[in-house]
Every structure is written in structure tokens, then in C-alpha cells.
C-alpha positions as CSV (number, residue, x, y, z in Angstrom):
1,M,114.9,43.3,-7.6
2,E,113.3,40.5,-6.2
3,F,109.5,40.6,-4.6
4,K,108.2,39.0,-1.5
5,E,104.2,39.6,-1.9
6,I,102.4,40.9,-4.4
7,C,98.8,41.9,-3.9
8,L,95.9,41.9,-6.4
9,L,93.3,43.7,-6.1
10,N,89.9,44.4,-8.2
11,D,86.5,45.3,-7.9
12,S,84.7,42.0,-8.9
13,F,86.3,38.3,-7.8
14,P,84.7,34.8,-7.0
15,P,81.8,34.2,-6.4
16,I,81.3,37.1,-9.3
17,I,82.3,35.8,-12.2
18,D,83.6,37.8,-15.4
19,G,86.7,38.3,-17.6
20,V,88.8,40.4,-14.9
21,A,87.5,38.1,-11.7
22,N,88.7,35.0,-13.9
23,V,92.4,37.2,-14.4
24,V,93.1,37.9,-10.7
25,V,92.2,34.4,-10.3
26,N,94.5,33.0,-12.6
27,Y,97.4,35.8,-12.1
28,A,96.9,34.6,-8.4
29,R,97.6,31.0,-9.1
30,E,100.1,31.2,-11.0
31,I,102.1,33.7,-8.6
32,E,101.9,31.5,-5.9
33,A,103.0,28.4,-8.0
34,S,106.0,30.4,-8.9
35,G,106.7,30.2,-5.1
36,H,106.2,33.7,-4.2
37,S,103.3,35.3,-2.1
38,V,100.3,37.2,-3.4
39,S,97.1,38.3,-1.8
40,V,93.7,39.5,-3.4
41,V,91.9,42.4,-1.9
42,T,88.1,42.7,-3.2
43,P,84.6,44.3,-1.9
44,Q,82.7,42.2,0.4
45,H,80.2,39.8,-1.1
46,P,77.5,38.1,1.0
47,E,78.2,35.0,-0.8
48,A,81.5,34.2,-0.7
49,D,83.5,31.6,0.4
50,D,87.2,32.1,0.9
51,S,88.3,29.1,2.3
52,Q,88.7,27.5,-0.9
53,W,91.6,29.8,-1.5
54,S,95.4,28.9,-0.4
55,F,96.4,32.5,-0.7
56,P,94.4,35.7,1.1
57,V,91.8,37.3,0.4
58,V,90.9,40.4,1.9
59,R,87.7,41.6,1.7
60,Y,86.5,45.5,2.7
61,P,83.3,46.8,2.9
62,S,80.6,47.3,0.3
63,L,77.6,48.6,-1.2
64,D,75.1,46.4,-3.1
65,L,75.0,47.5,-6.5
66,R,74.1,44.2,-8.3
67,E,71.0,45.5,-9.1
68,N,72.0,48.3,-11.0
69,I,75.6,47.8,-12.2
70,G,75.9,44.0,-11.5
71,Y,78.6,44.3,-8.8
72,M,79.1,44.9,-5.1
73,A,81.0,48.7,-5.2
74,G,83.3,48.8,-2.7
75,N,84.0,51.6,0.1
76,P,88.2,52.0,-0.4
77,F,88.3,53.6,2.8
78,S,88.4,51.2,5.3
79,L,90.7,51.4,7.9
80,N,90.7,48.0,8.6
81,A,91.3,46.2,5.8
82,Q,94.1,48.9,5.5
83,L,95.7,47.9,8.9
84,Q,95.3,43.9,8.1
85,L,97.2,44.8,4.7
86,S,99.9,47.0,5.9
87,Q,101.5,44.4,8.4
88,R,101.9,41.8,5.3
89,P,104.9,42.1,3.2
90,I,103.8,43.5,0.3
91,S,106.3,44.5,-2.1
92,L,104.0,45.5,-5.3
93,L,100.3,46.5,-5.7
94,H,98.6,45.3,-8.9
95,S,95.1,46.6,-9.7
96,H,93.0,45.4,-12.1
97,C,90.4,48.3,-12.2
98,P,90.7,51.7,-12.3
99,V,87.6,52.9,-9.7
100,M,87.3,51.4,-6.2
101,S,90.2,48.8,-6.5
102,N,92.5,51.8,-7.6
103,I,91.0,54.2,-5.2
104,F,91.8,51.4,-2.0
105,A,95.5,50.7,-4.0
106,R,96.5,54.2,-3.9
107,T,95.8,54.8,-0.5
108,L,97.8,51.8,0.2
109,R,101.1,52.7,-1.9
110,N,100.9,55.9,0.1
111,A,100.6,54.2,3.6
112,M,103.5,51.5,2.5
113,D,105.8,53.3,-0.5
114,V,105.3,50.4,-2.4
115,P,104.9,50.9,-6.7
116,L,101.2,50.2,-8.1
117,I,100.6,48.9,-11.5
118,M,97.2,49.1,-12.9
119,T,95.8,47.4,-16.0
120,Y,93.4,48.6,-18.0
121,H,91.1,45.8,-19.0
122,T,87.8,46.9,-20.5
123,K,86.2,49.9,-22.0
124,F,85.1,51.5,-19.4
125,D,83.6,54.6,-20.7
126,I,81.0,52.4,-22.4
127,D,79.7,51.0,-19.0
128,I,79.9,54.4,-17.5
129,N,77.5,55.6,-20.0
130,N,75.7,52.7,-19.9
131,A,75.3,53.0,-15.7
132,I,74.8,56.8,-15.4
133,R,72.4,58.6,-17.3
134,S,73.5,62.5,-17.1
135,K,75.7,63.4,-19.5
136,L,77.3,65.9,-17.1
137,L,77.9,62.6,-14.3
138,Q,79.4,60.4,-16.9
139,T,81.8,63.4,-18.0
140,G,82.9,63.8,-14.4
141,A,83.6,60.1,-13.9
142,I,85.7,59.4,-17.0
143,K,87.7,62.7,-15.9
144,A,87.8,61.0,-12.6
145,L,89.0,57.4,-14.2
146,V,91.5,59.0,-16.4
147,N,93.0,60.9,-13.0
148,S,92.9,57.7,-11.0
149,V,94.8,55.4,-14.1
150,S,97.3,58.6,-14.7
151,A,98.0,58.1,-10.6
152,C,99.8,55.2,-11.2
153,D,103.5,54.3,-11.8
154,E,102.7,52.1,-14.3
155,L,99.8,51.2,-17.2
156,W,99.2,47.6,-18.8
157,V,96.7,47.1,-21.2
158,V,95.6,43.8,-22.4
159,S,95.9,45.0,-26.2
160,R,97.0,47.8,-28.3
161,G,93.2,49.0,-28.7
162,A,92.3,49.1,-25.2
163,G,95.5,51.1,-24.8
164,E,94.6,53.7,-27.6
165,N,91.0,53.9,-25.8
166,I,92.1,54.7,-22.7
167,R,94.3,57.7,-24.7
168,S,91.1,58.8,-26.2
169,L,89.4,59.1,-22.8
170,G,92.5,61.8,-21.7
171,Y,95.0,59.6,-20.7
172,E,98.6,61.3,-22.0
173,G,101.1,58.6,-20.4
174,D,103.1,55.7,-21.7
175,Y,101.6,52.3,-21.4
176,I,102.9,48.3,-22.0
177,V,100.7,45.7,-23.4
178,M,100.7,43.0,-21.2
179,E,98.5,39.9,-22.8
180,N,96.1,37.4,-20.6
181,G,96.1,34.0,-21.1
182,V,93.9,31.2,-21.2
183,D,93.2,29.0,-18.5
184,M,92.2,26.0,-20.6
185,P,95.0,23.6,-22.1
186,K,95.7,23.2,-25.6
187,G,94.1,19.9,-27.2
188,R,90.4,17.8,-27.8
189,V,87.9,16.4,-25.7
190,P,87.5,13.0,-26.1
191,E,84.7,12.5,-28.8
192,A,82.5,10.5,-26.1
193,E,82.4,13.5,-23.5
194,V,81.4,16.2,-26.6
195,Q,78.2,13.9,-27.8
196,E,77.3,14.1,-24.0
197,V,77.4,17.4,-23.7
198,V,75.6,18.2,-26.7
199,K,73.4,15.5,-27.0
200,D,69.6,16.9,-26.4
201,Y,70.2,20.0,-29.5
202,D,69.5,19.7,-33.1
203,L,72.9,19.3,-34.9
204,P,73.2,17.2,-38.1
205,K,76.9,15.8,-39.2
206,K,78.3,18.1,-41.8
207,V,75.7,21.1,-41.1
208,P,78.0,23.7,-39.8
209,V,78.0,24.8,-36.2
210,F,79.0,28.2,-35.3
211,L,78.8,29.4,-31.4
212,F,79.6,32.3,-29.6
213,V,80.6,32.7,-25.9
214,G,80.0,35.7,-23.8
215,R,77.6,38.1,-22.3
216,L,74.4,38.3,-23.7
217,M,74.8,42.4,-24.5
218,W,73.7,43.8,-28.0
219,Y,76.8,45.7,-28.2
220,K,78.7,42.3,-28.1
221,G,78.1,42.3,-32.3
222,L,74.8,39.8,-31.8
223,R,72.3,41.8,-33.7
224,I,75.1,41.3,-36.6
225,I,75.1,37.6,-36.2
226,L,71.9,37.0,-36.2
227,D,70.8,39.3,-39.3
228,A,73.9,37.5,-40.7
229,L,71.9,34.3,-39.9
230,A,68.7,35.5,-41.6
231,A,70.2,36.4,-44.8
232,L,71.9,32.9,-44.7
233,K,68.6,31.2,-43.8
234,S,67.2,32.9,-46.8
235,Q,69.9,31.6,-49.1
236,N,68.7,27.9,-48.1
237,L,72.0,27.5,-46.4
238,D,71.6,24.9,-43.0
239,F,73.8,25.9,-40.1
240,R,73.2,25.6,-36.5
241,M,74.0,28.6,-34.1
242,I,74.9,28.4,-30.5
243,F,74.7,31.3,-27.7
244,I,76.9,30.4,-24.6
245,G,76.4,33.0,-21.8
246,G,73.5,35.0,-20.2
247,G,73.7,39.1,-20.1
248,G,71.2,42.2,-19.6
249,D,69.5,41.8,-23.1
250,E,69.4,38.6,-23.1
251,Q,65.4,38.4,-23.5
252,E,65.3,41.1,-26.4
253,V,67.9,39.1,-28.6
254,K,66.0,35.5,-27.6
255,A,62.6,37.9,-29.1
256,Y,64.7,38.9,-32.1
257,T,66.0,35.5,-32.6
258,E,62.2,34.5,-33.0
259,Q,61.1,37.5,-35.0
260,L,63.7,36.2,-37.3
261,K,62.3,32.8,-37.3
262,L,65.7,31.5,-36.3
263,G,64.1,29.5,-33.4
264,D,65.1,25.9,-35.6
265,K,68.4,26.2,-35.8
266,V,69.4,28.9,-32.9
267,F,69.9,27.4,-29.2
268,F,70.4,29.3,-26.1
269,I,72.4,27.4,-23.6
270,G,73.0,29.5,-20.9
271,P,75.9,30.3,-18.8
272,V,78.4,27.0,-19.0
273,R,80.4,26.9,-15.5
274,D,82.1,23.7,-16.3
275,R,85.2,24.4,-17.8
276,Q,85.4,20.7,-19.5
277,K,81.7,21.0,-20.9
278,L,82.8,24.4,-22.2
279,A,85.4,22.9,-24.0
280,A,83.5,20.7,-25.8
281,W,81.1,23.1,-27.0
282,Y,84.1,24.4,-28.3
283,C,85.3,21.2,-29.8
284,R,82.3,20.6,-31.0
285,A,81.5,24.3,-33.1
286,D,83.2,24.3,-36.8
287,L,83.6,28.5,-36.6
288,F,83.6,31.2,-33.5
289,L,81.5,34.3,-34.5
290,F,82.7,37.0,-32.4
291,P,82.3,40.5,-34.4
292,S,82.5,43.0,-31.4
293,T,84.2,46.2,-31.1
294,F,83.8,46.7,-27.3
295,D,86.1,43.9,-25.9
296,T,89.8,44.8,-25.4
297,N,91.0,41.7,-25.5
298,G,88.5,38.8,-27.2
299,L,89.7,36.1,-24.4
300,V,87.3,34.0,-25.7
301,V,88.9,33.9,-29.2
302,R,92.1,32.7,-27.6
303,E,90.1,30.0,-26.0
304,A,88.2,29.1,-29.3
305,A,91.9,28.8,-30.6
306,A,92.6,26.5,-28.0
307,F,90.5,23.7,-29.3
308,S,91.4,24.6,-33.0
309,L,88.4,26.5,-33.9
310,G,88.9,29.7,-35.8
311,S,87.5,33.0,-35.3
312,V,85.5,35.4,-37.5
313,L,86.3,38.5,-36.1
314,V,86.1,42.6,-36.9
315,G,88.9,43.8,-38.9
316,G,90.6,46.5,-36.9
317,S,88.8,45.5,-33.3
318,C,90.8,44.7,-30.4
319,A,90.3,40.8,-30.4
320,A,91.4,41.0,-34.3
321,E,94.9,42.0,-33.1
322,N,97.5,39.6,-34.7
323,V,95.0,37.7,-36.9
324,T,96.4,37.4,-40.0
325,N,92.8,37.1,-42.1
326,G,92.4,33.4,-44.2
327,V,95.3,32.4,-42.0
328,D,94.4,31.9,-38.3
329,G,91.0,33.7,-38.3
330,L,88.7,35.5,-40.9
331,L,88.2,39.2,-40.6
332,I,84.7,41.1,-41.7
333,E,83.5,44.5,-41.9
334,E,81.1,45.2,-38.7
335,N,77.8,44.8,-40.5
336,A,75.6,41.7,-41.1
337,A,76.1,41.8,-45.1
338,S,79.7,41.2,-44.8
339,L,79.3,38.4,-42.2
340,A,76.7,36.8,-44.5
341,V,79.2,37.1,-47.0
342,C,82.4,35.5,-45.3
343,L,79.8,32.8,-43.8
344,A,78.7,31.7,-47.0
345,R,81.6,31.3,-48.7
346,I,83.6,29.3,-46.2
347,M,80.8,27.0,-45.3
348,E,81.7,25.8,-49.3
349,N,84.9,24.5,-47.6
350,A,84.7,22.9,-44.2
351,D,89.0,21.7,-44.8
352,A,89.6,25.6,-44.9
353,M,87.3,26.2,-42.0
354,H,89.8,23.4,-40.2
355,N,93.1,24.9,-41.7
356,I,92.5,28.6,-40.2
357,G,91.5,26.5,-36.7
358,M,95.1,24.7,-36.7
359,H,96.7,27.9,-37.3
360,A,94.5,30.0,-34.8
361,S,96.2,27.4,-32.3
362,D,99.6,28.0,-33.4
363,N,99.6,31.2,-33.7
364,L,97.1,33.3,-30.9
365,Y,97.0,30.8,-28.2
366,I,99.2,32.0,-25.0
367,S,98.8,30.3,-21.3
368,W,98.2,32.0,-18.5
369,H,101.5,30.5,-17.0
370,E,103.3,32.1,-19.9
371,A,101.2,35.3,-19.6
372,V,102.1,35.9,-15.9
373,Q,105.3,34.6,-16.4
374,K,106.2,37.8,-18.6
375,A,104.0,39.8,-16.0
376,M,106.2,38.7,-13.0
377,E,109.7,39.9,-15.0
378,R,108.3,43.0,-15.5
379,Y,107.5,43.2,-11.8
380,E,111.4,43.2,-11.4
381,I,112.0,46.2,-13.6
382,V,109.1,48.2,-11.9
383,L,110.3,47.5,-8.6
384,D,114.1,48.5,-9.6
385,N,113.1,51.6,-11.1
386,Y,110.3,52.7,-8.2
387,H,113.8,52.0,-5.8
388,S,116.2,53.6,-7.9
389,Q,114.0,56.8,-8.0
390,K,113.1,56.8,-11.9
391,T,109.6,57.0,-10.8
392,H,108.7,59.9,-9.1
393,H,107.8,58.5,-5.5
394,R,105.4,61.8,-4.4
395,H,102.0,60.6,-5.5
396,A,99.2,63.3,-5.8
397,G,97.3,62.7,-2.7
398,F,93.0,62.8,-3.1
399,S,91.3,66.2,-3.0
400,E,88.2,67.1,-1.2
401,E,86.3,67.4,-4.2
402,F,87.4,63.6,-4.8
403,F,86.1,62.1,-2.0
404,T,83.3,64.3,-2.3
405,F,82.2,63.4,-5.8
406,S,83.3,59.5,-5.0
407,G,80.9,59.2,-2.2
408,D,78.2,61.3,-4.2
409,L,78.6,58.8,-7.6
410,L,77.9,55.6,-5.4
411,N,74.8,57.1,-4.1
412,T,73.8,57.8,-7.6
413,L,74.5,54.6,-8.5
414,A,72.8,53.4,-5.7
415,G,69.7,54.7,-7.8
416,A,69.5,57.5,-4.7
417,E,68.0,60.2,-7.2
418,E,68.1,62.6,-4.7
419,Y,71.6,62.8,-4.6
420,R,71.8,63.5,-8.7
421,K,71.1,67.3,-9.1
422,E,73.2,67.9,-6.0
423,L,76.2,66.0,-7.3
424,E,75.7,67.8,-11.0
425,D,75.9,71.3,-9.3
426,K,78.9,70.5,-7.8
427,L,80.3,69.5,-10.4
428,E,79.4,72.2,-12.3
429,R,81.7,74.3,-9.7
430,Y,84.2,72.2,-10.0
431,W,84.8,71.6,-13.8
């Protein structure tokens, strides 16, 4: 069945920049480029300028939780936003966040009688446990998350590992793996541009350059990287390490780097928002280090592959899915000793690093055009199933306990400690 307009919903969208916001931007651009209508629904942000977009962006009221969890948390029961969207010819809702965006999407689905797909991008149990101290509230939030996901007409995940993660939290339904793409074209940045970007850093020729791109959070495997580099230095092996990005653990990571006496070999560049400059760093590096078991997709691994840069990954991690050890990537155990041994061996063979990067480009890269075309083909199947009654249309409504939990949880996340005990008491009675 042909669709008229796809409505994309997510809790983050520019000016907030993160991996999922980038996904929504690229979905919207590719859907529009294919000749279809698309709209984006997201919480209000005081610094937003939506005039830059060629598609409509509908924003609804939000609570500023940037100091607590880094986001504007939306109020998913905004009648004004629902009214705006109800007048649009929306055929299908596609949520990219199982929290407030998915709640908003469910209210729209009930009003408009259209199917709802949700893509599960992130291991939300880790985010929940980092944001909420109370074990009881963590349990309640995860149960609410699983219920929200289960209420959708179809669940997409960005990797098999992401699907198994949501299953481990209690989800019992089916899911489809729908991979994300890369918004950087294959190729190389001209050498003159590369040299201009890296000129302020001590990067001698023939000395291997390792690269990490992402949030500077310990759970990204950063301690594994630094401890492995310290081991290399103790063996008198020369190298350079570039960290690109920022994050909540940035100062601790830098302090630990100095503690290990790696300051002369490790450089922290900060966030690089200019994609051409980021591409230059990918081109300058010899190997991409990404020993993270947190990420469900590892999009940066595919970005690196666009520039024929191979990656070192933890075997069995989501980022390592479809990677063949020694062919288009290098797989290690999740510890510094394993990474150090891997790097010491590969540093002796520059040609091997180059060949792994070339195979990564051939085997791992997928463009956003290709990824979204596959998604749009699935949209048509979901619509056919929905309108032929293969999908059950009598969707469960929201209980009074659900409304109470959602509102009180927002207050708790906002730092209103007086709500915590009251919410825990309610959860004990409810669960």
C-alpha cells in the first residue's frame, strides 16, 4: 500500500546532536528526496531553529532536563500538537525513542488509526540506571519501557544485539533488524585538506595513528583503550591516539591519561561537528579503536569504513556484527591486555591495516539512501498488514497508574527529591 506521509518522532532533534537525532534527520531527508511527504515531531528546545528544514517540524511542550540527563523531556499529552498533526495526511508513525516520543505516538495512533513502528536504538536500561538512583524506580521505568515497546505494531532494531537487549528486559514479541546508514560518502578527503586539519598535532609519518570518535564516557571502553596504550608505551612502541568527542566523563578520562603519562601521545580534539573535518581525521588514522559493548550499532564503525579505515572491536558486541576477524576488522576480548596484543601485532604490518580498511569499505559500509529505501519498502508491508487486519487494531489504552507513573517519573528525573519516596510507595502498591 502506498503511503502519503510518514511521521517521525524522537526525543532528540537538532539543536540536540546525538546518534538518534542524526538518524531522524537522515530518514526525513531520504524520505523527502524519494518524493514522499514527511514530518518530524519532537520536544520544544529554546535554541531550536526549524526554518532550516524543508519538512515540517512539530514541537510540543517540554521539561528542561539537560543538566540531569542531557535532554529536553517532552510532555507527550500536548493537545495542541496532536491537533496540528491530526490535520496532516499521516499514513504511518515511526517512533525512534521508547519513552516520551513513543507515548506521544501511541496517543496519535489511537486518534488517527494508523500503524506505529518503533526503532530501538539504544540500551535504555543502562541510561535508566545511570539517570535514576533508586533500584525500585529503575525496575518501574524498565517495565514501563517494555510495555511501551510491546504496544507498537512492529519493532525494528538496529542490530541483533539490540534485539536481544530488549528481550533481556522482558520484551516477548518479534523484531526486525533494520540497519542504519552512513551520511558520509565513500572516498578520501584530498591530502591537502587532511594536512590542514591535523597540522597542529604531533603526528609523525610512519607512526601509527589510532582514532576514537564518540561520547567520552567510560562505558564506551575508554579505560580499555588507555590501559592498552600504556602497555604499548611500556614496550617502547610508538603511536599516536586521537579522541574526538565530549561527554560526562571527559575530565576523568583526561586525568587518567595524565596519570598513565600518555599526554605526549594522546590528543583530545573535542567534538568535531564539521563533517568534512571529521572525514579528514578518519583519513589520517590507521586504525579505529572501538572496544564498546554498550553501543547497539556502532555507526562510527561504518563511518570509518567509508574512508577505508578498519576497526578493532570486541568480539560478540553489537558493533562487531557482520565483521570477520582479520578480514574487515580485528576482534578482541573485552580487556586491555587483548587490545594491547592486537595492536602490537598489527603495528608491525602497515599493509595489513590498509587491507583490513579496504575490505571494511567493501563489506560494512551502507549509505543512508540504501538504508531508508529498505525501510520504506517495509513501510508498505506494515501498512498492508495493518489495513488487512493482520495487525490487531484494538490497541490497549493508558491506565491511570501509567499517567501517574509518567508524571512522577519526570519530576524525579528533574531532581525533585520529594517525589521519589511517594513514587516508590506507588510502585510498591502497583507492582
